[in-house]
gemmi code that builds the backbone of each chain (N, CA, C; Angstrom):
import gemmi

chains = {
    "A": [
        ("MET", (19.589, 78.806, -79.219), (20.483, 79.588, -80.077), (20.147, 79.278, -81.534)),
        ("ALA", (19.580, 80.259, -82.182), (19.140, 80.018, -83.557), (20.284, 80.227, -84.542)),
        ("GLU", (20.488, 79.256, -85.397), (21.496, 79.414, -86.431), (20.786, 79.756, -87.724)),
        ("ARG", (21.263, 80.755, -88.413), (20.585, 81.167, -89.636), (21.150, 80.457, -90.854)),
        ("VAL", (20.251, 80.044, -91.703), (20.666, 79.402, -92.942), (20.318, 80.338, -94.082)),
        ("ALA", (21.335, 80.799, -94.776), (21.121, 81.781, -95.838), (20.290, 81.167, -96.973)),
        ("VAL", (20.750, 80.074, -97.529), (20.026, 79.351, -98.577), (19.933, 77.904, -98.136)),
        ("GLY", (18.738, 77.310, -98.226), (18.618, 75.901, -97.862), (19.348, 75.027, -98.870)),
        ("THR", (19.746, 73.838, -98.411), (20.454, 72.942, -99.336), (19.502, 72.259, -100.313)),
        ("SER", (18.182, 72.378, -100.076), (17.251, 71.580, -100.886), (16.598, 72.362, -102.016)),
        ("SER", (16.815, 73.683, -102.106), (16.110, 74.418, -103.159), (17.071, 74.882, -104.249)),
        ("GLY", (16.501, 75.325, -105.353), (17.315, 75.751, -106.481), (18.140, 74.601, -107.028)),
        ("LEU", (19.417, 74.862, -107.241), (20.308, 73.821, -107.763), (20.299, 72.580, -106.863)),
        ("GLY", (20.134, 72.814, -105.554), (20.083, 71.706, -104.595), (18.935, 70.746, -104.879)),
        ("ARG", (17.844, 71.291, -105.422), (16.688, 70.452, -105.780), (17.125, 69.387, -106.780)),
        ("LEU", (17.890, 69.813, -107.772), (18.389, 68.893, -108.798), (19.415, 67.923, -108.202)),
        ("LEU", (20.276, 68.467, -107.344), (21.321, 67.649, -106.731), (20.714, 66.506, -105.907)),
        ("VAL", (19.679, 66.832, -105.138), (19.001, 65.806, -104.330), (18.427, 64.723, -105.245)),
        ("ALA", (17.848, 65.146, -106.386), (17.266, 64.177, -107.317), (18.338, 63.225, -107.849)),
        ("VAL", (19.500, 63.775, -108.207), (20.579, 62.931, -108.731), (21.089, 61.990, -107.632)),
        ("TYR", (21.250, 62.532, -106.424), (21.675, 61.683, -105.304), (20.650, 60.569, -105.055)),
        ("ALA", (19.367, 60.897, -105.186), (18.314, 59.901, -104.954), (18.416, 58.768, -105.966)),
        ("VAL", (18.716, 59.117, -107.226), (18.868, 58.090, -108.261), (20.006, 57.135, -107.886)),
        ("PHE", (21.111, 57.708, -107.398), (22.246, 56.868, -107.018), (21.964, 56.072, -105.751)),
        ("ALA", (21.228, 56.678, -104.826), (20.840, 55.946, -103.616), (20.017, 54.720, -104.000)),
        ("LEU", (19.073, 54.938, -104.933), (18.190, 53.853, -105.373), (18.979, 52.751, -106.072)),
        ("SER", (19.824, 53.145, -107.042), (20.515, 52.118, -107.833), (21.575, 51.394, -106.998)),
        ("ALA", (22.300, 52.134, -106.160), (23.321, 51.479, -105.335), (22.682, 50.560, -104.301)),
        ("THR", (21.536, 50.968, -103.750), (20.844, 50.130, -102.777), (20.356, 48.843, -103.439)),
        ("GLY", (19.747, 48.997, -104.615), (19.235, 47.828, -105.322), (20.350, 46.847, -105.640)),
        ("ARG", (21.413, 47.364, -106.247), (22.512, 46.506, -106.658), (23.191, 45.844, -105.454)),
        ("SER", (23.501, 46.633, -104.415), (24.236, 46.063, -103.285), (23.375, 45.092, -102.480)),
        ("THR", (22.073, 45.337, -102.420), (21.197, 44.407, -101.706), (21.246, 43.033, -102.364)),
        ("VAL", (21.138, 43.026, -103.704), (21.203, 41.759, -104.432), (22.566, 41.099, -104.238)),
        ("GLN", (23.639, 41.909, -104.342), (24.992, 41.359, -104.208), (25.218, 40.751, -102.825)),
        ("ILE", (24.813, 41.485, -101.786), (25.063, 41.018, -100.418), (24.151, 39.842, -100.076)),
        ("ALA", (22.911, 39.885, -100.565), (21.965, 38.828, -100.216), (22.261, 37.520, -100.936)),
        ("THR", (22.779, 37.594, -102.185), (22.873, 36.361, -102.965), (24.294, 35.839, -103.171)),
        ("LYS", (25.320, 36.715, -103.130), (26.655, 36.208, -103.459), (27.750, 36.915, -102.690)),
        ("LEU", (27.500, 37.177, -101.415), (28.472, 37.891, -100.587), (29.791, 37.122, -100.497)),
        ("ASP", (29.706, 35.790, -100.438), (30.931, 34.988, -100.257), (31.846, 35.018, -101.478)),
        ("GLU", (31.303, 35.410, -102.655), (32.138, 35.469, -103.863), (33.190, 36.568, -103.765)),
        ("ALA", (32.790, 37.725, -103.277), (33.701, 38.872, -103.190), (33.233, 39.796, -102.063)),
        ("PRO", (33.483, 39.393, -100.822), (32.908, 40.137, -99.691), (33.313, 41.605, -99.625)),
        ("VAL", (34.585, 41.915, -99.883), (35.027, 43.312, -99.711), (34.354, 44.265, -100.703)),
        ("PRO", (34.395, 43.984, -102.030), (33.712, 44.904, -102.945), (32.210, 45.022, -102.658)),
        ("TYR", (31.577, 43.901, -102.300), (30.134, 43.952, -102.092), (29.766, 44.721, -100.835)),
        ("LEU", (30.604, 44.593, -99.792), (30.336, 45.369, -98.584), (30.594, 46.862, -98.840)),
        ("LEU", (31.626, 47.150, -99.648), (31.880, 48.545, -100.020), (30.720, 49.099, -100.851)),
        ("SER", (30.142, 48.229, -101.673), (28.969, 48.591, -102.460), (27.814, 48.971, -101.529)),
        ("GLY", (27.659, 48.176, -100.454), (26.627, 48.470, -99.461), (26.897, 49.783, -98.741)),
        ("LEU", (28.193, 50.034, -98.433), (28.566, 51.293, -97.787), (28.233, 52.479, -98.693)),
        ("ALA", (28.535, 52.321, -99.998), (28.237, 53.387, -100.958), (26.740, 53.698, -100.946)),
        ("ALA", (25.927, 52.637, -100.937), (24.476, 52.823, -100.918), (24.052, 53.621, -99.685)),
        ("LEU", (24.631, 53.252, -98.540), (24.296, 53.929, -97.283), (24.672, 55.410, -97.347)),
        ("VAL", (25.866, 55.687, -97.887), (26.346, 57.073, -97.980), (25.419, 57.890, -98.889)),
        ("TYR", (24.998, 57.291, -100.012), (24.101, 58.014, -100.917), (22.753, 58.291, -100.258)),
        ("ILE", (22.262, 57.323, -99.480), (20.980, 57.531, -98.800), (21.094, 58.685, -97.798)),
        ("VAL", (22.170, 58.661, -96.975), (22.367, 59.716, -95.972), (22.514, 61.077, -96.658)),
        ("ALA", (23.310, 61.115, -97.740), (23.525, 62.381, -98.446), (22.214, 62.910, -99.026)),
        ("THR", (21.406, 62.011, -99.618), (20.132, 62.426, -100.206), (19.239, 63.060, -99.154)),
        ("VAL", (19.083, 62.362, -98.026), (18.194, 62.854, -96.969), (18.729, 64.158, -96.383)),
        ("ALA", (20.042, 64.187, -96.093), (20.625, 65.364, -95.438), (20.547, 66.596, -96.340)),
        ("LEU", (20.760, 66.412, -97.651), (20.671, 67.548, -98.576), (19.224, 67.996, -98.753)),
        ("ALA", (18.303, 67.038, -98.655), (16.885, 67.367, -98.832), (16.342, 68.149, -97.639)),
        ("MET", (17.000, 68.026, -96.486), (16.563, 68.731, -95.284), (17.344, 70.026, -95.136)),
        ("ASP", (16.663, 71.080, -94.647), (17.354, 72.335, -94.396), (17.734, 72.414, -92.923)),
        ("GLY", (18.712, 73.258, -92.616), (19.122, 73.437, -91.221), (20.583, 73.085, -91.024)),
        ("ALA", (21.176, 73.689, -89.984), (22.622, 73.568, -89.760), (23.039, 72.139, -89.455)),
        ("ARG", (22.226, 71.426, -88.680), (22.581, 70.059, -88.311), (22.624, 69.152, -89.549)),
        ("TRP", (21.586, 69.270, -90.391), (21.554, 68.465, -91.620), (22.679, 68.869, -92.563)),
        ("TRP", (23.047, 70.153, -92.527), (24.151, 70.611, -93.381), (25.434, 69.876, -93.000)),
        ("ARG", (25.668, 69.737, -91.675), (26.892, 69.051, -91.221), (26.855, 67.574, -91.582)),
        ("ILE", (25.672, 66.959, -91.458), (25.558, 65.541, -91.829), (25.820, 65.370, -93.330)),
        ("ALA", (25.277, 66.289, -94.139), (25.492, 66.237, -95.586), (26.974, 66.394, -95.910)),
        ("LEU", (27.650, 67.295, -95.178), (29.084, 67.506, -95.395), (29.855, 66.213, -95.110)),
        ("ALA", (29.527, 65.585, -93.984), (30.199, 64.329, -93.630), (29.963, 63.267, -94.709)),
        ("ALA", (28.719, 63.173, -95.172), (28.379, 62.164, -96.182), (29.148, 62.413, -97.478)),
        ("CYS", (29.220, 63.658, -97.898), (29.921, 63.980, -99.154), (31.422, 63.724, -99.030)),
        ("LEU", (31.988, 63.981, -97.839), (33.422, 63.716, -97.640), (33.696, 62.212, -97.681)),
        ("VAL", (32.848, 61.433, -97.010), (33.004, 59.971, -97.051), (32.865, 59.479, -98.492)),
        ("GLU", (31.913, 60.069, -99.208), (31.680, 59.695, -100.602), (32.921, 59.987, -101.449)),
        ("LEU", (33.521, 61.159, -101.239), (34.711, 61.546, -102.000), (35.863, 60.582, -101.726)),
        ("VAL", (36.105, 60.323, -100.424), (37.171, 59.388, -100.045), (36.868, 58.004, -100.618)),
        ("GLY", (35.595, 57.618, -100.561), (35.176, 56.297, -101.034), (35.413, 56.110, -102.514)),
        ("VAL", (34.976, 57.072, -103.320), (35.095, 56.893, -104.776), (36.558, 56.972, -105.202)),
        ("LEU", (37.356, 57.842, -104.538), (38.780, 57.924, -104.883), (39.527, 56.672, -104.407)),
        ("GLY", (39.214, 56.227, -103.182), (39.885, 55.055, -102.614), (39.535, 53.786, -103.363)),
        ("VAL", (38.235, 53.519, -103.503), (37.799, 52.299, -104.191), (38.221, 52.344, -105.654)),
        ("GLY", (38.135, 53.523, -106.275), (38.550, 53.678, -107.668), (40.012, 53.316, -107.858)),
        ("THR", (40.856, 53.818, -106.944), (42.292, 53.539, -107.036), (42.588, 52.057, -106.817)),
        ("VAL", (42.000, 51.499, -105.743), (42.257, 50.088, -105.426), (41.772, 49.187, -106.559)),
        ("SER", (40.632, 49.529, -107.175), (40.089, 48.677, -108.236), (40.985, 48.692, -109.475)),
        ("LEU", (41.773, 49.763, -109.627), (42.732, 49.789, -110.741), (43.983, 48.982, -110.393)),
        ("LEU", (44.382, 49.025, -109.107), (45.598, 48.332, -108.673), (45.389, 46.824, -108.619)),
        ("VAL", (44.230, 46.375, -108.105), (43.944, 44.935, -108.024), (42.609, 44.644, -108.718)),
        ("PRO", (42.583, 44.753, -110.069), (41.317, 44.602, -110.798), (40.643, 43.252, -110.562)),
        ("GLU", (41.453, 42.193, -110.263), (40.845, 40.866, -110.096), (39.897, 40.816, -108.903)),
        ("GLU", (40.096, 41.726, -107.940), (39.211, 41.758, -106.774), (37.897, 42.479, -107.090)),
        ("PHE", (37.873, 43.221, -108.215), (36.695, 44.020, -108.541), (36.147, 43.647, -109.914)),
        ("ALA", (36.074, 42.323, -110.167), (35.595, 41.858, -111.468), (34.154, 42.293, -111.712)),
        ("GLU", (33.341, 42.138, -110.686), (31.941, 42.557, -110.802), (31.853, 44.054, -110.487)),
        ("PRO", (31.289, 44.859, -111.386), (31.306, 46.307, -111.160), (30.459, 46.733, -109.958)),
        ("THR", (30.975, 47.702, -109.232), (30.191, 48.349, -108.186), (30.187, 49.840, -108.501)),
        ("VAL", (29.416, 50.588, -107.737), (29.196, 51.989, -108.093), (30.480, 52.818, -108.035)),
        ("TRP", (31.400, 52.460, -107.127), (32.623, 53.257, -106.978), (33.835, 52.673, -107.687)),
        ("SER", (33.776, 51.389, -108.136), (34.965, 50.805, -108.752), (35.258, 51.482, -110.092)),
        ("HIS", (36.551, 51.612, -110.415), (37.027, 52.320, -111.610), (36.456, 53.724, -111.685)),
        ("PHE", (36.380, 54.380, -110.504), (35.912, 55.764, -110.388), (34.521, 55.966, -110.986)),
        ("GLY", (33.681, 54.932, -110.867), (32.307, 55.066, -111.338), (32.157, 55.008, -112.847)),
        ("LYS", (33.092, 54.327, -113.507), (33.072, 54.221, -114.963), (31.749, 53.636, -115.473)),
        ("GLY", (31.241, 52.626, -114.742), (29.999, 51.977, -115.154), (28.787, 52.900, -115.078)),
        ("TYR", (28.950, 54.048, -114.437), (27.857, 55.013, -114.296), (28.253, 56.346, -114.934)),
        ("GLY", (29.028, 56.282, -116.010), (29.400, 57.486, -116.730), (30.233, 58.456, -115.907)),
        ("PHE", (30.984, 57.950, -114.939), (31.838, 58.748, -114.064), (31.073, 59.780, -113.240)),
        ("VAL", (29.749, 59.683, -113.253), (28.961, 60.603, -112.409), (29.333, 60.445, -110.926)),
        ("PRO", (29.563, 59.201, -110.424), (29.940, 59.058, -109.008), (31.228, 59.800, -108.642)),
        ("LEU", (32.112, 60.040, -109.633), (33.352, 60.767, -109.367), (33.083, 62.277, -109.274)),
        ("VAL", (32.176, 62.768, -110.111), (31.893, 64.203, -110.170), (30.985, 64.631, -109.016)),
        ("LEU", (30.047, 63.739, -108.669), (28.990, 64.085, -107.709), (29.491, 64.637, -106.363)),
        ("PRO", (30.503, 64.009, -105.710), (30.934, 64.570, -104.423), (31.505, 65.980, -104.545)),
        ("PHE", (32.184, 66.286, -105.650), (32.727, 67.638, -105.845), (31.598, 68.651, -105.983)),
        ("VAL", (30.560, 68.282, -106.752), (29.408, 69.168, -106.893), (28.719, 69.333, -105.536)),
        ("GLY", (28.573, 68.220, -104.816), (27.937, 68.265, -103.497), (28.687, 69.179, -102.540)),
        ("LEU", (30.010, 69.049, -102.505), (30.813, 69.874, -101.596), (30.762, 71.346, -102.009)),
        ("ALA", (30.774, 71.614, -103.327), (30.685, 72.996, -103.800), (29.347, 73.610, -103.380)),
        ("TRP", (28.281, 72.806, -103.490), (26.955, 73.284, -103.119), (26.878, 73.531, -101.613)),
        ("LEU", (27.483, 72.660, -100.830), (27.481, 72.831, -99.369), (28.282, 74.080, -98.981)),
        ("ARG", (29.334, 74.364, -99.730), (30.126, 75.561, -99.460), (29.262, 76.807, -99.681)),
        ("ARG", (28.466, 76.763, -100.750), (27.615, 77.921, -101.053), (26.475, 78.089, -100.068)),
        ("THR", (26.049, 76.979, -99.476), (24.889, 77.046, -98.575), (25.318, 76.929, -97.120)),
        ("ARG", (26.587, 77.204, -96.842), (27.099, 77.095, -95.479), (26.254, 77.927, -94.521)),
        ("PRO", (25.804, 77.306, -93.413), (24.958, 78.048, -92.473), (25.735, 79.127, -91.726)),
        ("GLY", (25.006, 80.144, -91.263), (25.606, 81.147, -90.398), (26.418, 82.191, -91.113)),
        ("ARG", (26.207, 82.338, -92.436), (26.937, 83.386, -93.136), (26.105, 84.657, -93.181)),
    ],
    "B": [
        ("MET", (14.532, 45.184, -129.007), (13.686, 45.668, -127.922), (12.220, 45.394, -128.222)),
        ("GLY", (11.483, 45.174, -127.163), (10.066, 44.973, -127.330), (9.382, 46.278, -127.719)),
        ("LEU", (8.191, 46.173, -128.335), (7.471, 47.373, -128.776), (7.241, 48.331, -127.606)),
        ("ILE", (6.837, 47.776, -126.472), (6.488, 48.638, -125.347), (7.728, 49.381, -124.830)),
        ("GLN", (8.899, 48.744, -124.928), (10.131, 49.422, -124.483), (10.491, 50.568, -125.421)),
        ("VAL", (10.224, 50.359, -126.719), (10.453, 51.429, -127.692), (9.510, 52.599, -127.394)),
        ("VAL", (8.236, 52.260, -127.076), (7.247, 53.303, -126.780), (7.678, 54.116, -125.551)),
        ("VAL", (8.095, 53.417, -124.490), (8.534, 54.113, -123.275), (9.731, 55.011, -123.588)),
        ("ALA", (10.700, 54.461, -124.309), (11.900, 55.238, -124.628), (11.549, 56.483, -125.438)),
        ("ALA", (10.610, 56.310, -126.395), (10.211, 57.446, -127.233), (9.527, 58.526, -126.385)),
        ("LEU", (8.615, 58.098, -125.490), (7.928, 59.062, -124.621), (8.928, 59.791, -123.725)),
        ("CYS", (9.908, 59.048, -123.214), (10.949, 59.664, -122.378), (11.743, 60.674, -123.192)),
        ("GLY", (12.022, 60.327, -124.445), (12.755, 61.242, -125.322), (11.999, 62.542, -125.520)),
        ("VAL", (10.673, 62.434, -125.745), (9.856, 63.639, -125.920), (9.854, 64.467, -124.637)),
        ("LEU", (9.723, 63.793, -123.493), (9.704, 64.519, -122.217), (11.053, 65.208, -121.955)),
        ("VAL", (12.140, 64.538, -122.309), (13.469, 65.152, -122.154), (13.549, 66.431, -122.989)),
        ("LEU", (13.028, 66.347, -124.241), (13.047, 67.532, -125.116), (12.207, 68.665, -124.528)),
        ("VAL", (10.979, 68.310, -124.094), (10.081, 69.324, -123.519), (10.732, 69.966, -122.290)),
        ("ALA", (11.336, 69.126, -121.438), (11.976, 69.652, -120.223), (13.190, 70.505, -120.583)),
        ("ALA", (13.943, 70.089, -121.599), (15.126, 70.862, -122.001), (14.716, 72.245, -122.502)),
        ("VAL", (13.628, 72.280, -123.292), (13.116, 73.570, -123.779), (12.669, 74.431, -122.595)),
        ("GLY", (11.956, 73.792, -121.639), (11.518, 74.512, -120.440), (12.684, 75.041, -119.629)),
        ("LEU", (13.735, 74.266, -119.605), (14.936, 74.646, -118.850), (15.578, 75.889, -119.472)),
        ("VAL", (15.689, 75.865, -120.809), (16.312, 76.989, -121.518), (15.441, 78.245, -121.378)),
        ("ARG", (14.113, 78.060, -121.456), (13.205, 79.212, -121.389), (12.853, 79.581, -119.955)),
        ("ASP", (13.499, 78.915, -118.984), (13.325, 79.240, -117.571), (11.868, 79.072, -117.110)),
        ("ARG", (11.282, 77.929, -117.429), (9.909, 77.651, -117.013), (9.891, 76.546, -115.956)),
        ("THR", (8.892, 76.600, -115.079), (8.664, 75.465, -114.192), (7.774, 74.476, -114.942)),
        ("GLN", (7.565, 73.297, -114.372), (6.839, 72.261, -115.109), (5.399, 72.689, -115.409)),
        ("GLY", (4.956, 72.382, -116.614), (3.610, 72.752, -117.036), (2.769, 71.534, -117.342)),
        ("ARG", (1.667, 71.782, -118.042), (0.728, 70.711, -118.346), (1.358, 69.613, -119.201)),
        ("ALA", (2.183, 70.014, -120.182), (2.791, 69.025, -121.086), (3.611, 67.999, -120.304)),
        ("VAL", (4.317, 68.477, -119.297), (5.136, 67.571, -118.477), (4.252, 66.561, -117.749)),
        ("LEU", (3.139, 67.052, -117.196), (2.235, 66.152, -116.454), (1.606, 65.120, -117.383)),
        ("VAL", (1.145, 65.572, -118.571), (0.512, 64.654, -119.523), (1.506, 63.582, -119.965)),
        ("LEU", (2.717, 64.017, -120.318), (3.737, 63.061, -120.775), (4.124, 62.081, -119.665)),
        ("SER", (4.244, 62.589, -118.450), (4.585, 61.703, -117.336), (3.476, 60.682, -117.108)),
        ("GLY", (2.225, 61.121, -117.265), (1.098, 60.202, -117.137), (1.151, 59.116, -118.207)),
        ("LEU", (1.454, 59.529, -119.445), (1.554, 58.565, -120.547), (2.685, 57.566, -120.285)),
        ("ILE", (3.804, 58.074, -119.752), (4.933, 57.191, -119.437), (4.509, 56.159, -118.394)),
        ("GLU", (3.753, 56.606, -117.365), (3.313, 55.672, -116.326), (2.399, 54.598, -116.909)),
        ("VAL", (1.479, 55.001, -117.790), (0.574, 54.022, -118.423), (1.395, 53.006, -119.228)),
        ("ALA", (2.360, 53.528, -120.013), (3.199, 52.637, -120.819), (4.012, 51.698, -119.911)),
        ("LEU", (4.461, 52.233, -118.754), (5.245, 51.401, -117.835), (4.387, 50.325, -117.170)),
        ("LEU", (3.084, 50.614, -117.000), (2.180, 49.585, -116.465), (2.048, 48.443, -117.471)),
        ("VAL", (1.939, 48.803, -118.764), (1.894, 47.774, -119.812), (3.211, 46.983, -119.800)),
        ("HIS", (4.316, 47.711, -119.670), (5.654, 47.113, -119.568), (5.726, 46.117, -118.409)),
        ("LEU", (5.104, 46.501, -117.286), (5.067, 45.622, -116.111), (4.310, 44.332, -116.425)),
        ("VAL", (3.127, 44.487, -117.058), (2.302, 43.311, -117.372), (3.044, 42.392, -118.345)),
        ("VAL", (3.621, 42.983, -119.404), (4.384, 42.195, -120.385), (5.525, 41.454, -119.679)),
        ("GLY", (6.199, 42.160, -118.764), (7.312, 41.558, -118.028), (6.871, 40.403, -117.150)),
        ("ILE", (5.728, 40.569, -116.471), (5.215, 39.508, -115.602), (4.859, 38.271, -116.431)),
        ("VAL", (4.239, 38.517, -117.601), (3.893, 37.402, -118.488), (5.159, 36.652, -118.906)),
        ("ARG", (6.223, 37.424, -119.221), (7.502, 36.802, -119.590), (8.062, 35.965, -118.436)),
        ("LEU", (7.973, 36.529, -117.214), (8.505, 35.816, -116.053), (7.725, 34.530, -115.777)),
        ("ALA", (6.451, 34.525, -116.169), (5.614, 33.340, -115.934), (6.058, 32.182, -116.830)),
        ("GLY", (6.681, 32.503, -117.970), (7.158, 31.474, -118.875), (8.569, 31.027, -118.496)),
        ("PRO", (9.159, 30.140, -119.304), (10.527, 29.698, -119.013), (11.505, 30.850, -119.256)),
        ("HIS", (12.442, 31.043, -118.325), (13.399, 32.148, -118.476), (14.649, 31.863, -117.673)),
        ("GLU", (15.724, 32.602, -118.002), (17.001, 32.414, -117.317), (17.358, 33.614, -116.451)),
        ("VAL", (16.542, 34.654, -116.521), (16.831, 35.879, -115.791), (16.468, 35.701, -114.314)),
        ("SER", (17.167, 36.439, -113.438), (16.823, 36.402, -112.015), (15.458, 37.053, -111.801)),
        ("THR", (14.503, 36.287, -111.286), (13.126, 36.776, -111.143), (13.060, 38.005, -110.244)),
        ("VAL", (13.789, 37.965, -109.110), (13.730, 39.069, -108.155), (14.278, 40.358, -108.777)),
        ("THR", (15.436, 40.255, -109.434), (16.047, 41.432, -110.046), (15.146, 41.995, -111.140)),
        ("TYR", (14.660, 41.120, -112.007), (13.835, 41.566, -113.133), (12.554, 42.234, -112.623)),
        ("ALA", (11.899, 41.585, -111.658), (10.675, 42.160, -111.086), (10.983, 43.486, -110.387)),
        ("GLY", (12.166, 43.561, -109.758), (12.576, 44.798, -109.098), (12.658, 45.957, -110.071)),
        ("TYR", (13.223, 45.696, -111.259), (13.298, 46.739, -112.291), (11.905, 47.116, -112.782)),
        ("LEU", (11.063, 46.092, -113.022), (9.718, 46.346, -113.561), (8.910, 47.235, -112.621)),
        ("VAL", (9.028, 46.973, -111.317), (8.243, 47.725, -110.330), (8.936, 49.046, -109.982)),
        ("GLY", (10.264, 48.977, -109.790), (11.016, 50.162, -109.369), (10.881, 51.332, -110.329)),
        ("VAL", (10.878, 51.038, -111.623), (10.837, 52.105, -112.621), (9.500, 52.881, -112.553)),
        ("LEU", (8.464, 52.231, -112.013), (7.159, 52.897, -111.872), (7.213, 54.065, -110.883)),
        ("LEU", (8.176, 54.019, -109.959), (8.226, 55.024, -108.885), (8.925, 56.310, -109.318)),
        ("VAL", (9.704, 56.230, -110.415), (10.607, 57.342, -110.737), (9.861, 58.635, -111.101)),
        ("MET", (8.946, 58.569, -112.076), (8.277, 59.812, -112.506), (7.395, 60.420, -111.410)),
        ("PRO", (6.590, 59.607, -110.690), (5.820, 60.214, -109.589), (6.732, 60.907, -108.565)),
        ("ALA", (7.865, 60.266, -108.244), (8.790, 60.873, -107.277), (9.377, 62.169, -107.837)),
        ("ALA", (9.737, 62.152, -109.124), (10.329, 63.343, -109.752), (9.330, 64.500, -109.771)),
        ("ILE", (8.071, 64.195, -110.174), (7.035, 65.235, -110.241), (6.765, 65.797, -108.848)),
        ("TRP", (6.693, 64.901, -107.865), (6.444, 65.326, -106.485), (7.571, 66.237, -106.007)),
        ("TRP", (8.797, 65.813, -106.204), (9.961, 66.578, -105.724), (10.070, 67.911, -106.459)),
        ("ALA", (9.739, 67.909, -107.760), (9.830, 69.138, -108.553), (8.730, 70.125, -108.177)),
        ("SER", (7.610, 69.603, -107.647), (6.450, 70.468, -107.389), (6.715, 71.485, -106.291)),
        ("PHE", (7.751, 71.260, -105.453), (8.059, 72.226, -104.388), (8.969, 73.350, -104.880)),
        ("GLU", (9.444, 73.220, -106.097), (10.475, 74.126, -106.589), (9.878, 75.254, -107.419)),
        ("ARG", (10.287, 76.473, -107.120), (9.752, 77.622, -107.852), (10.670, 78.065, -108.990)),
        ("THR", (11.839, 77.466, -109.087), (12.746, 77.844, -110.174), (12.783, 76.729, -111.215)),
        ("ARG", (13.576, 76.949, -112.252), (13.679, 75.949, -113.327), (14.370, 74.661, -112.879)),
        ("ALA", (14.947, 74.664, -111.688), (15.584, 73.444, -111.188), (14.566, 72.302, -111.126)),
        ("GLY", (13.284, 72.648, -110.899), (12.233, 71.629, -110.897), (12.123, 70.953, -112.253)),
        ("THR", (12.245, 71.760, -113.310), (12.195, 71.216, -114.662), (13.393, 70.291, -114.904)),
        ("ALA", (14.551, 70.656, -114.340), (15.740, 69.807, -114.462), (15.523, 68.472, -113.758)),
        ("VAL", (14.800, 68.490, -112.635), (14.499, 67.243, -111.912), (13.671, 66.316, -112.801)),
        ("VAL", (12.672, 66.897, -113.498), (11.830, 66.109, -114.406), (12.694, 65.509, -115.521)),
        ("LEU", (13.631, 66.297, -116.025), (14.521, 65.824, -117.089), (15.346, 64.632, -116.597)),
        ("VAL", (15.900, 64.750, -115.403), (16.674, 63.643, -114.828), (15.783, 62.414, -114.647)),
        ("GLY", (14.536, 62.641, -114.212), (13.587, 61.537, -114.029), (13.347, 60.789, -115.331)),
        ("ALA", (13.112, 61.546, -116.419), (12.838, 60.925, -117.721), (14.053, 60.136, -118.213)),
        ("LEU", (15.256, 60.692, -118.015), (16.475, 59.978, -118.402), (16.626, 58.689, -117.592)),
        ("THR", (16.289, 58.781, -116.300), (16.405, 57.607, -115.422), (15.456, 56.495, -115.865)),
        ("VAL", (14.210, 56.876, -116.208), (13.238, 55.874, -116.670), (13.764, 55.188, -117.935)),
        ("ALA", (14.250, 56.005, -118.884), (14.768, 55.433, -120.130), (15.933, 54.484, -119.842)),
        ("PHE", (16.833, 54.919, -118.972), (17.993, 54.092, -118.616), (17.551, 52.768, -117.981)),
        ("LEU", (16.595, 52.842, -117.051), (16.133, 51.631, -116.360), (15.458, 50.663, -117.325)),
        ("VAL", (14.724, 51.215, -118.308), (14.052, 50.344, -119.282), (15.095, 49.661, -120.179)),
        ("PHE", (16.145, 50.410, -120.558), (17.231, 49.792, -121.325), (17.912, 48.692, -120.507)),
        ("ARG", (18.119, 48.963, -119.214), (18.737, 47.972, -118.327), (17.861, 46.716, -118.219)),
        ("THR", (16.540, 46.940, -118.155), (15.605, 45.816, -118.078), (15.728, 44.945, -119.333)),
        ("TYR", (15.830, 45.624, -120.478), (15.996, 44.915, -121.746), (17.306, 44.125, -121.758)),
        ("ASP", (18.394, 44.774, -121.290), (19.704, 44.115, -121.224), (19.681, 42.885, -120.323)),
        ("LEU", (19.008, 43.028, -119.175), (18.920, 41.922, -118.223), (18.377, 40.685, -118.917)),
        ("TRP", (17.294, 40.881, -119.676), (16.647, 39.762, -120.355), (17.523, 39.218, -121.471)),
        ("ARG", (18.107, 40.147, -122.232), (18.911, 39.775, -123.411), (20.153, 38.981, -122.992)),
        ("PHE", (20.813, 39.427, -121.919), (22.077, 38.796, -121.545), (21.932, 37.693, -120.509)),
        ("ALA", (20.696, 37.432, -120.069), (20.493, 36.382, -119.066), (20.982, 35.055, -119.630)),
        ("GLY", (21.834, 34.384, -118.870), (22.317, 33.094, -119.317), (23.471, 33.166, -120.291)),
        ("VAL", (23.668, 34.344, -120.933), (24.722, 34.478, -121.934), (26.088, 34.575, -121.256)),
        ("THR", (26.158, 35.459, -120.226), (27.430, 35.666, -119.550), (27.554, 34.798, -118.301)),
        ("GLY", (26.609, 33.891, -118.123), (26.650, 33.018, -116.963), (26.094, 33.688, -115.714)),
        ("GLY", (25.708, 34.947, -115.816), (25.168, 35.664, -114.653), (23.710, 35.526, -114.666)),
    ],
}
model = gemmi.Model(1)
for chain_id, residues in chains.items():
    chain = gemmi.Chain(chain_id)
    for i, (resn, *xyz) in enumerate(residues, 1):
        res = gemmi.Residue()
        res.name, res.seqid = resn, gemmi.SeqId(i, " ")
        for name, pos in zip(("N", "CA", "C"), xyz):
            atom = gemmi.Atom()
            atom.name, atom.element = name, gemmi.Element(name[0])
            atom.pos, atom.b_iso = gemmi.Position(*pos), 0.0
            res.add_atom(atom)
        chain.add_residue(res)
    model.add_chain(chain)
structure = gemmi.Structure()
structure.add_model(model)
structure.setup_entities()
């Protein structure tokens, strides 16, 4: 059963979106790897969340870069987790700042990254809406 | 900032301008983008060598993190050019622009790492 994809998620504006996601995948992976490898016991929860953020960015980058209905659904899941993550971690980091002394990509709604982490999931979801398969 | 970091930042600035003009005029990447990206890579290789020499001397910065920045930044422009090369619209030019901004940002971060090493206890 062939599912038709009107516009792939990886071309046009999606090309740029994948590039931005890749930058975040790279930086979050680098930062969280160092945090988890060298000082996990200092603040396990923020650092593990940092690792989760890295994983979500990697999945989103790959899924958006691939065309097809299955990858579209994976990208949707990744962007939703990302949205919940940045809103949840952002809120908690404001409520208990002492637990988030060392900045991570999602703490304070991505303030350390020019709030791009807060905007990115909305752009991703809007793009997925436009490229929804089977229309 | 070291001379080589200023050179990299300046080249990135020129590439950002060229890409921005291309974006407005709806062009895909041209020869100027390739030449500038090549120059950035050469400058980043010098940056790598200077960084390694610094790491060989006495320092307070984390060797793994610093080396990670020195090497990681080399991958950005080739990846951006490769990814942009599949694109037939101006979005490819936007990818190059993001790449140049990322290189500049990473070089500033590399400078900060060295400058603040030992200062904040990190």
